[in-house]
C-alpha positions as CSV (number, residue, x, y, z in Angstrom):
1,X,0.1,-0.1,-0.1
2,X,1.5,3.5,-1.1
3,X,1.9,6.8,1.0
4,X,-1.5,8.1,-0.6
5,X,-3.7,5.0,0.4
6,X,-2.3,4.8,3.6
7,X,-3.4,8.1,4.2
8,X,-6.9,7.9,2.7
9,X,-7.1,4.7,4.9
10,X,-5.6,6.8,8.3
11,X,-7.7,9.7,7.8
12,X,-11.4,7.7,7.3
13,X,-10.1,5.7,10.7
14,X,-9.1,9.0,12.5
15,X,-12.7,10.6,11.0
16,X,-15.0,7.4,12.5
17,X,-13.1,7.4,15.4
18,X,-13.5,11.2,16.1
19,X,-17.0,11.0,15.5
20,X,-17.8,7.7,17.4
21,X,-16.0,9.3,20.8
22,X,-17.8,12.6,20.2
23,X,-21.1,10.6,19.7
24,X,-20.6,9.2,23.1
25,X,-20.0,11.9,25.0
26,X,-22.7,13.7,23.7
27,X,-25.0,11.2,24.1
28,X,-23.9,10.9,28.1
29,X,-25.1,14.8,28.2
30,X,-28.6,14.0,25.9
31,X,-29.1,11.3,24.1
32,X,-31.3,13.0,21.4
33,X,-28.2,14.8,20.4
34,X,-27.1,11.9,18.6
35,X,-29.1,12.1,15.8
36,X,-27.7,15.7,15.3
37,X,-24.2,15.0,15.4
38,X,-24.7,12.1,13.1
39,X,-26.8,14.3,10.2
40,X,-24.2,16.7,10.7
41,X,-21.3,14.4,9.3
42,X,-20.9,14.6,5.3
43,X,-21.7,11.1,4.9
44,X,-21.7,11.5,0.7
45,X,-18.3,12.8,0.6
46,X,-17.2,9.4,3.4
47,X,-18.9,7.2,0.9
48,X,-17.3,8.4,-2.1
49,X,-14.2,8.6,-0.3
50,X,-14.5,4.7,0.2
51,X,-13.9,4.4,-3.6
52,X,-10.2,5.1,-2.8
53,X,-9.8,1.7,-0.6
54,X,-9.3,-1.5,-1.4
55,X,-12.6,-3.7,-1.6
56,X,-11.5,-5.8,1.6
57,X,-11.0,-2.4,3.4
58,X,-13.9,-0.8,1.7
59,X,-16.3,-3.1,3.3
60,X,-14.9,-3.4,6.4
61,X,-15.8,0.2,6.9
62,X,-19.2,-0.5,5.6
63,X,-19.5,-2.9,8.6
64,X,-18.0,-0.5,11.0
65,X,-20.2,2.2,10.5
66,X,-23.2,0.0,10.3
67,X,-22.2,-0.9,13.8
68,X,-21.8,2.4,14.9
69,X,-25.1,3.9,13.5
70,X,-27.2,1.1,14.4
71,X,-26.6,1.8,17.9
72,X,-27.9,5.0,18.1
73,X,-31.2,6.4,19.2
74,X,-33.8,6.7,16.3
75,X,-31.5,5.1,13.8
76,X,-34.7,3.9,11.4
77,X,-34.9,7.7,10.2
78,X,-31.4,7.9,9.3
79,X,-31.0,7.9,5.6
80,X,-27.1,6.7,5.8
81,X,-27.7,4.3,8.6
82,X,-29.9,2.2,6.1
83,X,-27.4,2.7,3.3
84,X,-24.8,0.9,5.3
85,X,-27.1,-1.6,6.7
86,X,-28.2,-2.3,2.8
87,X,-24.4,-2.7,2.2
88,X,-23.8,-5.0,5.3
89,X,-26.5,-6.7,3.8
90,X,-25.3,-6.7,0.0
91,X,-21.5,-8.1,1.3
92,X,-23.9,-11.1,3.2
93,X,-25.9,-11.5,-0.4
94,X,-29.4,-10.8,0.9
95,X,-30.7,-9.0,-2.0
96,X,-34.1,-8.4,-1.0
97,X,-32.8,-7.2,2.6
98,X,-30.5,-4.7,0.8
99,X,-32.8,-3.3,-1.5
100,X,-35.6,-3.2,1.4
101,X,-33.0,-0.8,2.9
102,X,-32.0,1.5,0.2
103,X,-36.0,2.3,-0.1
104,X,-35.9,3.3,3.3
105,X,-33.9,6.1,2.6
106,X,-35.6,9.9,2.8
107,X,-33.7,13.0,1.5
108,X,-35.6,16.4,2.2
109,X,-36.5,16.9,-1.5
110,X,-36.7,14.7,-4.5
111,X,-33.3,16.4,-6.2
112,X,-31.3,16.2,-3.0
113,X,-27.5,14.2,-2.3
114,X,-29.7,11.5,-0.7
115,X,-32.2,10.7,-2.8
116,X,-30.0,10.5,-5.4
117,X,-27.9,8.0,-4.1
118,X,-30.8,5.8,-3.1
119,X,-31.9,6.1,-6.8
120,X,-28.1,5.1,-7.5
121,X,-28.2,2.2,-5.4
122,X,-32.0,1.1,-6.6
123,X,-30.9,1.1,-9.9
124,X,-27.4,-0.7,-9.3
125,X,-28.7,-3.5,-7.7
126,X,-31.6,-3.9,-10.3
127,X,-29.2,-4.2,-13.1
128,X,-28.5,-7.8,-14.1
129,X,-25.2,-8.9,-13.6
130,X,-24.4,-10.2,-17.5
131,X,-27.8,-9.7,-18.7
132,X,-30.1,-7.7,-21.2
133,X,-30.9,-3.8,-19.5
134,X,-34.0,-3.5,-20.9
135,X,-35.5,-0.2,-22.3
136,X,-37.4,0.6,-19.3
137,X,-34.6,0.3,-16.8
138,X,-32.2,2.3,-19.2
139,X,-35.0,4.9,-19.4
140,X,-34.4,5.8,-15.3
141,X,-30.9,5.4,-15.4
142,X,-30.9,8.2,-18.3
143,X,-33.3,10.1,-16.1
144,X,-31.6,9.9,-13.1
145,X,-27.8,10.8,-14.5
146,X,-29.8,14.0,-16.3
147,X,-30.8,14.9,-12.7
148,X,-27.4,14.4,-11.1
149,X,-25.9,16.5,-14.1
150,X,-28.4,19.6,-13.8
151,X,-27.9,19.8,-9.7
152,X,-23.9,19.2,-10.2
153,X,-24.4,16.4,-8.1
154,X,-21.1,14.9,-6.0
155,X,-21.9,11.5,-7.4
156,X,-22.6,12.2,-11.2
157,X,-19.7,10.2,-12.0
158,X,-21.5,7.0,-10.3
159,X,-24.4,7.1,-13.2
160,X,-21.7,7.7,-15.8
161,X,-20.5,4.0,-14.5
162,X,-24.3,2.6,-14.5
163,X,-24.5,3.9,-17.7
164,X,-21.3,2.4,-19.3
165,X,-21.9,-1.0,-17.3
166,X,-25.9,-0.9,-19.5
167,X,-24.3,0.0,-22.5
168,X,-21.5,-3.0,-22.3
169,X,-24.2,-5.5,-21.0
170,X,-26.0,-4.4,-24.4
171,X,-23.3,-5.3,-26.5
172,X,-22.5,-1.4,-26.8
173,X,-19.2,-0.7,-26.7
174,X,-19.0,2.8,-28.2
175,X,-21.5,3.9,-25.9
176,X,-19.9,2.0,-23.1
177,X,-16.1,3.4,-23.5
178,X,-17.9,7.0,-23.9
179,X,-19.4,7.0,-20.5
180,X,-16.5,4.8,-18.9
181,X,-14.2,7.9,-19.9
182,X,-16.9,10.3,-18.1
183,X,-17.0,8.2,-15.0
184,X,-13.0,8.9,-15.1
185,X,-12.7,11.8,-15.7
186,X,-15.4,13.5,-13.5
187,X,-14.6,10.9,-10.4
188,X,-13.4,13.2,-7.9
189,X,-9.9,10.9,-6.8
190,X,-9.4,10.1,-10.3
191,X,-5.4,10.2,-9.2
192,X,-6.2,7.8,-6.7
193,X,-4.7,4.0,-7.7
194,X,-7.6,1.9,-6.9
195,X,-9.7,4.8,-8.9
196,X,-7.3,3.8,-11.9
197,X,-6.7,0.1,-11.3
198,X,-10.9,0.3,-12.0
199,X,-10.6,2.3,-15.1
200,X,-7.8,0.0,-16.4
201,X,-10.1,-2.7,-15.5
202,X,-13.0,-1.5,-17.5
203,X,-10.8,-0.5,-20.1
204,X,-9.4,-4.0,-20.6
205,X,-13.2,-5.5,-21.1
206,X,-14.1,-2.9,-23.7
207,X,-10.5,-3.5,-25.6
208,X,-11.7,-7.5,-25.4
209,X,-15.2,-6.6,-26.6
210,X,-13.1,-4.6,-29.8
211,X,-11.2,-7.1,-30.3
212,X,-7.8,-4.6,-29.6
213,X,-5.5,-7.2,-28.6
214,X,-2.7,-4.9,-27.7
215,X,-4.6,-2.7,-25.6
216,X,-5.9,-5.8,-23.8
217,X,-2.2,-6.4,-22.8
218,X,-1.6,-2.9,-22.1
219,X,-4.3,-2.6,-19.5
220,X,-3.6,-6.0,-18.1
221,X,-0.1,-5.2,-17.3
222,X,-1.4,-1.5,-15.9
223,X,-3.9,-3.4,-13.5
224,X,-1.7,-6.2,-12.0
225,X,1.5,-3.7,-11.6
226,X,-1.2,-1.2,-9.8
227,X,-3.2,-4.1,-7.7
228,X,0.4,-5.5,-6.6
229,X,1.5,-1.6,-5.5
230,X,-1.8,-1.2,-3.8
231,X,-2.1,-4.9,-2.2
232,X,-5.6,-5.2,-3.5
233,X,-5.9,-9.1,-4.2
234,X,-9.0,-8.8,-5.3
235,X,-7.7,-6.9,-8.3
236,X,-5.0,-9.3,-9.0
237,X,-7.5,-12.1,-9.2
238,X,-9.2,-10.4,-11.9
239,X,-5.9,-9.9,-13.8
240,X,-5.8,-13.6,-13.7
241,X,-9.3,-13.4,-15.2
242,X,-8.0,-10.9,-18.2
243,X,-5.0,-13.2,-18.7
244,X,-7.1,-16.2,-19.2
245,X,-8.7,-14.2,-22.2
246,X,-5.3,-13.1,-23.8
247,X,-3.8,-16.7,-24.0
248,X,-6.9,-17.4,-25.3
249,X,-6.3,-15.0,-27.9
250,X,-2.8,-16.4,-28.3
251,X,-3.9,-20.0,-28.8
252,X,-2.3,-21.0,-25.6
253,X,-5.2,-23.1,-24.1
254,X,-3.8,-24.7,-21.1
255,X,-2.0,-21.5,-19.8
256,X,-5.3,-20.1,-20.1
257,X,-6.7,-22.8,-17.8
258,X,-4.5,-22.2,-15.6
259,X,-5.3,-18.7,-15.2
260,X,-9.1,-19.4,-15.1
261,X,-8.4,-22.4,-12.0
262,X,-6.6,-19.5,-10.2
263,X,-9.3,-17.1,-10.6
264,X,-12.0,-19.4,-9.6
265,X,-10.2,-20.7,-6.1
266,X,-9.8,-17.2,-5.2
267,X,-13.3,-16.7,-5.5
268,X,-14.3,-19.6,-3.9
269,X,-12.3,-19.0,-0.7
270,X,-13.6,-15.5,-0.7
271,X,-17.2,-16.3,-1.4
272,X,-17.4,-14.6,-4.3
273,X,-18.3,-17.1,-7.0
274,X,-20.1,-15.8,-10.0
275,X,-21.8,-17.0,-13.1
276,X,-19.4,-14.9,-15.4
277,X,-16.5,-17.0,-13.7
278,X,-18.1,-20.1,-14.2
279,X,-18.7,-19.1,-17.7
280,X,-15.3,-18.1,-18.4
281,X,-13.9,-21.3,-16.6
282,X,-16.2,-23.7,-18.8
283,X,-15.0,-21.8,-21.9
284,X,-11.5,-22.6,-21.2
285,X,-12.8,-26.2,-20.8
286,X,-13.8,-26.5,-24.2
287,X,-10.7,-24.8,-25.6
288,X,-8.6,-27.8,-23.9
289,X,-11.5,-30.1,-25.5
290,X,-12.2,-31.4,-21.3
291,X,-16.0,-31.0,-22.6
292,X,-17.8,-32.9,-19.4
293,X,-16.3,-30.5,-17.4
294,X,-17.2,-27.8,-19.8
295,X,-21.0,-28.6,-19.7
296,X,-20.4,-28.8,-16.0
297,X,-19.6,-25.5,-15.2
298,X,-21.8,-23.7,-18.2
299,X,-24.8,-25.7,-16.2
300,X,-23.3,-24.3,-12.8
301,X,-23.1,-20.4,-14.3
302,X,-26.7,-20.9,-15.5
303,X,-27.9,-22.3,-12.3
304,X,-26.0,-19.5,-10.3
305,X,-27.9,-16.8,-12.3
306,X,-31.2,-18.4,-11.9
307,X,-30.9,-18.2,-7.9
308,X,-29.6,-14.6,-8.1
309,X,-32.0,-11.7,-6.9
310,X,-32.4,-9.8,-9.9
311,X,-31.3,-11.6,-13.8
312,X,-32.4,-14.2,-16.1
313,X,-29.3,-16.3,-17.2
314,X,-27.6,-14.8,-20.2
315,X,-27.7,-16.3,-23.9
316,X,-24.1,-16.5,-23.6
317,X,-24.1,-19.5,-21.2
318,X,-26.4,-21.2,-22.9
319,X,-24.7,-20.5,-26.4
320,X,-22.0,-22.0,-24.9
321,X,-23.4,-25.2,-23.1
322,X,-24.6,-25.7,-26.9
323,X,-21.7,-25.7,-28.5
324,X,-19.8,-28.2,-25.1
325,X,-22.8,-30.5,-26.1
326,X,-22.4,-30.2,-30.0
327,X,-18.4,-31.3,-29.5
328,X,-19.3,-34.1,-27.6
329,X,-22.0,-35.0,-29.9
330,X,-25.0,-35.5,-27.8
331,X,-26.9,-33.1,-30.5
332,X,-30.2,-33.8,-28.5
333,X,-29.0,-31.9,-25.5
334,X,-27.6,-29.4,-27.5
335,X,-31.6,-29.0,-29.0
336,X,-32.9,-29.0,-25.9
337,X,-30.5,-26.1,-24.5
338,X,-31.1,-24.2,-27.5
339,X,-34.7,-24.1,-27.3
340,X,-34.4,-22.7,-23.8
341,X,-31.9,-20.2,-25.3
342,X,-34.2,-19.0,-27.8
343,X,-37.2,-18.6,-25.5
344,X,-35.3,-16.2,-23.3
345,X,-33.8,-14.5,-26.5
346,X,-37.3,-13.8,-27.9
347,X,-38.7,-12.4,-24.4
348,X,-35.9,-10.0,-24.3
349,X,-36.6,-9.3,-27.9
350,X,-40.1,-8.8,-27.3
351,X,-40.0,-6.9,-24.2
352,X,-37.2,-4.0,-25.9
353,X,-39.7,-4.0,-28.9
354,X,-42.9,-3.6,-26.9
355,X,-40.9,-0.6,-25.3
356,X,-40.2,0.7,-28.2
357,X,-43.6,0.6,-29.8
358,X,-45.0,2.1,-26.5
359,X,-42.8,5.6,-27.1
360,X,-43.8,6.1,-30.4
361,X,-47.4,5.1,-29.9
362,X,-47.2,7.7,-26.7
363,X,-45.3,10.3,-29.5
364,X,-48.1,9.6,-32.1
365,X,-51.1,10.2,-29.4
366,X,-49.6,13.3,-28.0
367,X,-49.3,14.9,-31.6
368,X,-52.4,13.9,-32.2
369,X,-54.2,15.2,-29.5
370,X,-52.1,18.6,-29.3
371,X,-53.9,19.1,-32.8
372,X,-57.4,18.7,-32.0
373,X,-57.6,20.3,-28.9
374,X,-56.9,23.6,-30.7
375,X,-60.4,21.9,-33.0
376,X,-62.2,21.0,-29.9
377,X,-62.2,24.0,-27.5
378,X,-64.0,26.2,-29.7
379,X,-66.9,23.5,-30.3
380,X,-66.5,22.7,-26.4
381,X,-68.0,26.3,-25.3
382,X,-71.0,25.9,-27.5
383,X,-71.9,22.6,-26.8
384,X,-71.3,22.1,-22.9
385,X,-74.9,22.8,-22.2
386,X,-76.5,20.3,-24.8
387,X,-73.9,18.0,-23.4
388,X,-74.9,18.4,-19.8
389,X,-78.2,17.9,-20.7
390,X,-78.0,14.7,-22.6
391,X,-75.7,13.7,-19.7
392,X,-78.0,13.6,-16.8
393,X,-80.8,12.3,-19.4
394,X,-78.6,9.1,-20.6
395,X,-77.1,8.4,-16.6
396,X,-80.8,8.6,-15.5
397,X,-81.5,6.0,-18.0
398,X,-78.9,3.9,-17.7
399,X,-79.3,3.6,-13.6
400,X,-83.0,2.6,-14.3
401,X,-81.5,0.1,-16.8
402,X,-78.9,-1.5,-14.6
403,X,-81.5,-1.6,-12.0
404,X,-83.9,-3.4,-13.6
405,X,-80.8,-5.7,-15.3
406,X,-79.9,-6.1,-11.6
407,X,-83.2,-7.4,-10.3
408,X,-83.5,-10.0,-13.0
409,X,-79.7,-11.2,-12.9
410,X,-80.3,-11.5,-9.0
411,X,-83.5,-13.7,-9.5
412,X,-82.0,-15.8,-11.9
413,X,-78.3,-16.2,-10.2
414,X,-80.6,-17.3,-6.6
415,X,-82.3,-19.8,-8.9
416,X,-78.9,-21.5,-10.3
417,X,-77.6,-21.4,-7.0
418,X,-80.5,-23.5,-5.4
419,X,-79.9,-26.0,-8.3
420,X,-76.1,-26.0,-7.7
421,X,-76.5,-26.4,-4.2
422,X,-79.2,-28.9,-4.6
423,X,-76.9,-31.1,-7.0
424,X,-73.8,-30.7,-4.8
425,X,-75.7,-32.2,-1.6
426,X,-76.6,-35.3,-4.2
427,X,-73.1,-35.8,-5.0
428,X,-72.1,-35.6,-2.0
429,X,-74.1,-38.0,-0.1
430,X,-73.5,-40.2,-3.1
431,X,-69.5,-40.0,-2.8
432,X,-70.0,-40.8,1.1
433,X,-72.1,-43.9,0.8
434,X,-69.4,-44.7,-1.8
435,X,-66.8,-44.3,0.5
436,X,-68.5,-45.8,3.8
437,X,-69.5,-49.0,1.5
438,X,-65.6,-49.4,0.5
439,X,-64.5,-49.2,3.7
440,X,-67.3,-51.7,4.7
441,X,-66.0,-54.4,2.1
442,X,-62.5,-53.5,4.1
443,X,-63.2,-54.0,7.5
444,X,-64.5,-57.5,7.1
445,X,-61.8,-58.6,5.0
446,X,-59.4,-57.6,7.4
447,X,-61.4,-59.1,10.3
448,X,-61.4,-62.6,8.8
449,X,-57.6,-62.6,8.2
450,X,-57.1,-61.7,12.2
451,X,-59.4,-64.2,13.2
452,X,-57.9,-66.6,11.2
453,X,-54.4,-65.6,12.5
454,X,-56.0,-66.2,16.0
455,X,-57.5,-69.5,14.9
456,X,-54.2,-70.8,13.9
457,X,-52.6,-69.7,17.3
458,X,-55.7,-71.5,19.3
459,X,-54.6,-74.8,17.1
460,X,-51.4,-74.9,18.3
461,X,-52.5,-75.4,21.6
462,X,-50.4,-72.1,22.7
463,X,-53.1,-71.0,25.2
464,X,-51.2,-68.0,27.1
465,X,-50.3,-66.8,24.0
466,X,-53.6,-67.2,22.4
467,X,-55.4,-65.2,25.4
468,X,-52.4,-62.2,24.9
469,X,-53.1,-62.1,21.1
470,X,-56.9,-62.3,21.7
471,X,-56.3,-59.2,23.8
472,X,-54.2,-57.3,21.6
473,X,-56.4,-58.1,18.7
474,X,-59.4,-57.4,20.7
475,X,-57.8,-53.2,21.3
476,X,-56.9,-53.3,17.5
477,X,-60.3,-54.5,16.6
478,X,-61.8,-51.3,18.5
479,X,-59.8,-48.8,17.1
480,X,-60.7,-50.4,13.6
481,X,-63.8,-49.7,14.4
482,X,-63.7,-46.1,15.7
483,X,-61.5,-45.5,12.8
484,X,-64.1,-47.1,10.3
485,X,-66.5,-44.1,11.2
486,X,-64.1,-41.5,9.9
487,X,-63.0,-40.3,6.3
488,X,-59.6,-39.4,7.4
489,X,-57.5,-40.6,10.6
490,X,-54.4,-38.7,11.7
491,X,-51.6,-40.3,10.1
492,X,-50.3,-41.2,14.1
493,X,-52.8,-43.1,14.7
494,X,-52.5,-45.3,10.9
495,X,-49.0,-45.9,12.3
496,X,-50.0,-46.9,15.9
497,X,-52.8,-49.1,14.3
498,X,-50.0,-50.7,11.8
499,X,-47.9,-51.5,15.0
500,X,-50.5,-53.2,16.4
501,X,-51.3,-55.2,13.5
502,X,-47.6,-56.4,13.1
503,X,-46.8,-57.1,16.8
504,X,-50.0,-59.2,16.4
505,X,-48.6,-61.0,13.4
506,X,-45.2,-61.2,14.8
507,X,-46.9,-63.1,17.9
508,X,-48.1,-65.7,15.2
509,X,-45.2,-66.0,13.2
510,X,-42.4,-66.0,15.4
511,X,-39.3,-65.3,14.3
512,X,-40.7,-65.1,10.4
513,X,-40.1,-61.4,9.8
514,X,-38.8,-58.0,11.3
515,X,-40.2,-54.6,10.2
516,X,-39.2,-50.9,10.2
517,X,-41.7,-47.6,10.1
518,X,-40.0,-44.9,8.9
519,X,-41.3,-41.4,8.5
520,X,-39.5,-38.5,6.7
521,X,-37.7,-36.0,9.0
522,X,-40.1,-33.1,7.5
523,X,-43.6,-34.7,8.0
524,X,-45.4,-34.4,11.2
525,X,-47.6,-37.5,11.4
526,X,-50.0,-35.4,14.1
527,X,-50.6,-32.9,11.6
528,X,-51.2,-35.0,8.6
529,X,-54.6,-37.2,7.7
530,X,-55.4,-40.1,5.5
531,X,-57.9,-42.7,5.0
532,X,-58.2,-45.3,7.7
533,X,-57.0,-48.9,6.9
534,X,-55.2,-47.7,3.9
535,X,-52.1,-49.5,4.1
536,X,-52.8,-52.5,6.4
537,X,-53.9,-54.8,3.1
538,X,-50.8,-54.6,1.6
539,X,-49.1,-55.1,4.7
540,X,-50.9,-58.5,5.4
541,X,-50.2,-59.3,2.0
542,X,-46.7,-59.3,2.4
543,X,-47.0,-61.2,5.8
544,X,-49.4,-63.9,4.3
545,X,-47.8,-64.4,0.9
546,X,-44.7,-62.6,0.5
547,X,-43.4,-64.5,3.5
548,X,-44.7,-67.6,3.8
549,X,-42.5,-70.6,3.1
550,X,-39.3,-68.9,2.8
551,X,-36.1,-70.2,4.1
552,X,-34.3,-66.6,5.7
553,X,-35.9,-63.7,7.6
554,X,-38.2,-61.2,6.1
555,X,-37.6,-57.6,6.5
556,X,-41.0,-55.2,5.7
557,X,-40.0,-51.4,5.4
558,X,-42.9,-48.5,5.6
559,X,-41.9,-45.1,4.7
560,X,-43.7,-41.8,4.8
561,X,-42.8,-38.7,3.2
562,X,-44.3,-35.6,1.6
563,X,-43.1,-33.4,-1.6
564,X,-44.7,-30.6,-3.4
565,X,-48.1,-31.3,-1.8
566,X,-48.8,-35.0,-2.1
567,X,-47.9,-37.7,0.2
568,X,-45.8,-40.7,-1.1
569,X,-46.1,-44.4,0.7
570,X,-43.9,-47.1,0.2
571,X,-44.6,-51.1,1.4
572,X,-41.3,-53.0,0.8
573,X,-40.5,-56.6,1.5
574,X,-38.1,-59.1,0.6
575,X,-40.2,-61.9,0.1
576,X,-40.8,-64.3,-2.5
577,X,-42.2,-61.7,-4.9
578,X,-45.1,-62.2,-6.9
579,X,-45.9,-65.8,-8.2
580,X,-48.4,-67.3,-10.3
581,X,-51.3,-68.5,-8.5
582,X,-54.4,-70.6,-8.9
583,X,-57.7,-68.3,-9.8
584,X,-59.0,-68.4,-6.6
585,X,-56.0,-67.5,-4.5
586,X,-54.9,-64.4,-6.7
587,X,-58.4,-63.3,-6.8
588,X,-57.8,-63.3,-2.9
589,X,-54.9,-61.3,-2.8
590,X,-56.2,-58.4,-5.7
591,X,-59.1,-57.7,-3.7
592,X,-57.1,-55.2,-1.7
593,X,-55.6,-53.5,-4.9
594,X,-59.2,-53.3,-6.1
595,X,-60.4,-51.8,-2.9
596,X,-57.8,-49.4,-3.0
597,X,-58.2,-48.4,-6.1
598,X,-62.1,-47.8,-5.7
599,X,-61.1,-45.7,-2.9
600,X,-58.8,-43.4,-3.9
601,X,-61.5,-43.0,-7.1
602,X,-64.4,-42.0,-4.4
603,X,-62.1,-40.0,-2.0
604,X,-59.9,-37.8,-4.4
605,X,-60.0,-38.3,-7.9
606,X,-63.7,-37.9,-8.1
607,X,-62.6,-34.3,-6.4
608,X,-60.4,-33.5,-9.0
609,X,-57.3,-34.5,-6.5
610,X,-54.3,-36.7,-8.0
611,X,-54.1,-40.1,-6.6
612,X,-52.7,-43.6,-7.7
613,X,-50.8,-46.8,-6.5
614,X,-48.9,-49.3,-8.2
615,X,-47.3,-52.8,-7.4
616,X,-44.0,-53.6,-8.2
617,X,-42.2,-56.7,-8.6
618,X,-38.6,-56.2,-7.7
619,X,-37.6,-59.4,-9.1
620,X,-37.6,-57.8,-12.9
621,X,-35.3,-55.3,-11.5
622,X,-32.8,-57.7,-10.0
623,X,-34.1,-57.4,-6.7
624,X,-36.2,-59.6,-4.1
625,X,-39.7,-59.3,-3.4
626,X,-42.6,-56.4,-3.6
627,X,-42.9,-52.7,-3.7
628,X,-45.9,-51.0,-3.2
629,X,-45.8,-47.1,-4.2
630,X,-49.0,-45.2,-2.9
631,X,-49.6,-41.4,-4.0
632,X,-52.4,-39.6,-2.7
633,X,-53.0,-35.4,-1.9
634,X,-51.2,-34.4,1.5
635,X,-54.3,-33.0,4.1
636,X,-53.0,-31.2,7.1
637,X,-55.2,-31.3,10.0
């Protein structure tokens, strides 16, 4: 860091320390005077002076000032408190919070320094990072720049910077170069190394766009020398990105890739990754024929752009991804990406053209109105009395017409509503009866199989175990009968009934199988409803048919999860799977599927909701056993 940089940093630190001490001393006498002291500080000049610090130091100063102002009384009414708080949020990449803080900044009038600073901050955050700047946003920047020029604002140079950035992103290098020179020439600290370095970086980008290789080399060397002199590590890292482009122009693609990796590594360490850096790295991979890596980083660039607060992915990223797929020979993927890029490009062009057409139309309408004003003004005086009389006549007639129309509409609407309610009530009664009938079919089926289990225990002569089974079965039967009166029960109740049923079967088939019931960590069973006896028939099939006559221990797994307002239920076993059976036995086992299908039709599909189930024989996929997948709407209690 040279003497000028050290002096500027020392001056700012002394200024902050002095103001902080004064505020503390004044607050002991009169807390209200803190606001007055804060307002007397020339924060606008202080903010401009931050341009003379390296990026890391400027960020640190913003955090320090935010901590000082945050502790002052009534900080919510101080505009610069919101400015520094927004700066802190930007460092944390909390874009929405930063924008909200900028909007809270209030000046004394619309053209003072605070309002212009607020306008600059809002516009700067609204510019997409690498995307097309639309006409509406360009007009807002231009209007704000003219206001700053007319008031001779200290921050006029910042609006020149916005214009240069906007034209650069819209591929207008000549206009961008003009405003970049204005930015530099009007900067209060244009002779400062940090400001000079930023100018070199901008000039390098413009030289790159204009394919001026000699100037690219010149500006990058100047920028790196200056960055090394002032110790700005972020600026040094940027020169590696610039160096990548230079090596690409020279055909030294391996060196270009090495420089691009250095740039990405630095951004990763400092949590400053951006989609443009990913795009440049992917381009270097293409030049080195590492297509899989290129595809990965192009997709990373698009993904990061889509997660940004204010950006649509640039068509450049899609073009690079298309090229990578084409070189790889994956033309189907290239076509899909091209379709996405075409939609984005078309949308941007339509938006720009719509604004231009609207501007032309507005201009035409204005001129047309001006021509008609003179002609109509003379007629208005003569016709005013007649028009007034006709107006009242029409208004009264229209009101009478509306009244009559409203009466007829109200009568017709009441009639239609009564008919609709009658049909809905009839339909609801029918659906409830169908659901109850299906549930009534399921309960005897469950009771029959449970009694069969008890019969097996009694036949085995184990009286004590039979009594214990009968006691547990009576409790389970009572729960089933209580739940059968309701269309839906809590998922926790369904899980408890399954636990009881599985324990009863473990008592009957000792050592035959183990089971596990898992619930996704984001799912709270007590808050979710499910139709009763929905899963038990498939559990019964797994035990009765899947685990019968196997020479190993069966495992039954039941898993519940929700995603996108749907509940997904999976019942899996490692039994012998689905085998060809006698017709009577096959009909018996399919009863559970038939009843479930009908219940889903009555409960959900008839209401226009999505529900389905399928049974998978895992032997077809080199597995073992059967998996049942059920999907129903997520119903919260």
